[in-house]
C-alpha positions, 0 to 999 in steps of 0.5 A: 674429895681427894686429888685422886677421886677428883681426877677419877671424877674428871676422867669419867666426864665426856665432852658433849652438848647440852640436850634440850632437856638440859636447857629446860632444866637450866631455864627452870633454875634461872626462873627460881633464881629470878623469883627468889634471890634479890640482886643489887645494882652493880657498879660500873666496872673496868677490866684490864689485863695485867702482868705480875712479877713472881719468884717463878716468872710473870703471871698474867691476870685480869684486874677488874674494879669499879671505875671510881673509888678504892675497894677491898682486894680479892684474888680469884683462883680458877678451877682446872680450866684456868683463866678464861672468859667465864671466870673473868666474867665472875671477876667483873661481876664481883667487881660490880659489888664493890671489890678490886678483883684479881683473877689470876692465871694459875698456869702462867709457869706453863703458858699465858692466856686461855690454855684450855677451851671448855667448849671443845675440851674432852675429858676422854681425849684431853685429860692428859693436858691437865696433868702438867698444868695442874702440877705447875701450881700444886707443886709444894710452895708454888701457891704460897709464892704466888699468894705473897706476890698477888697480895703485894701487887694488890696493895700497891694499886690505887683502886685497892683500899689497902687498909681493908683485908683481902679476900680470896675464892677458889673453885675445884682445884682452887679450893686448896689454893685458897687455903694455901693463900690464907695460910701464906699471908694470914695478916692480909687475908680476911676471908676465903671461900672454897666452892666444890674444892678438890683435895681439901682433906688428904692423907698427905703430910701437906694436906690443906686442912692441916693449915687451919692453925695458920689461917686467920681468915673467915672461911666458907666451904661449899661442898658438892654432893658427889664429893661428899659421897666419895669422901663423907668424913672430909667435911667433919675433919675440916670442921674439926681442924678449924674448931681446934684452931679456934676459927670455926668455918662454915661448911655446907653440902650442896645438892649439886655436882662437882663444878656446879658454879662454873657456867661453862663446865663441860658435860657429857652428851645425854648427861644432866648439866653440872652447872646449877644456876640456882645453887651457883647463886646461893653460893654467890650470896654466901660469898658476898656475906663472907666478904662483907663480914671478913674484909673490914 
């Protein structure tokens, strides 16, 4: 969806606790996952908070990796709620699959650490807080400078196998940042995954889909059902852009709502949960397959 519709969707959300019905639904989803999706034994991992120099300052990030060996690097771009426990857990889980994962604070130009608490955040009352934060990373050239710095930092770490390509994944606003990363450092980024990404196709001259000719990475796009309903031709435009660039991307529309991968996504009281564990696990499986194919 466009940034405008993404913001409108955010504005329509309200703070609330999960109802008993929501917990039941999530429990059922978890049962589906447990019954139908195989899991692999995770490697032991370690997480360290690190600081990375960029042209615009110092970015704080969580660096997670297996306790031994060298592994392909991965950059995780969070959603609009930024660096926080839920996204760090995602980084540690991925590290357990055999990757050296840098989960970045996209808002370091504004502040360090966890700047937004999803447990108390209200779209109705706190939405204005997002504007300066998101603007700091969506400004022209910001993500590109960061991407180059993050890749350079990963390539100097002893836990990273620099002979392998680097992967990158992003959620919501992180989707376009994945594309900008892949286009900024095309010779190092081997795979990119966008999940319920917002603003992938816009009418602006800097629309992310126009970067397709610069991207060499294998790409996967998981689209939320309500994003697709609001912008039904976006997936076709995105597909055509990558086909024209002779780098076909895999694009799928999920039945879940925008934000379905985020376990801590706020929900309105009485509304159905946005997080969908079954679809989140499907997306996770697609991500692992993407990295296996692209990070050679």
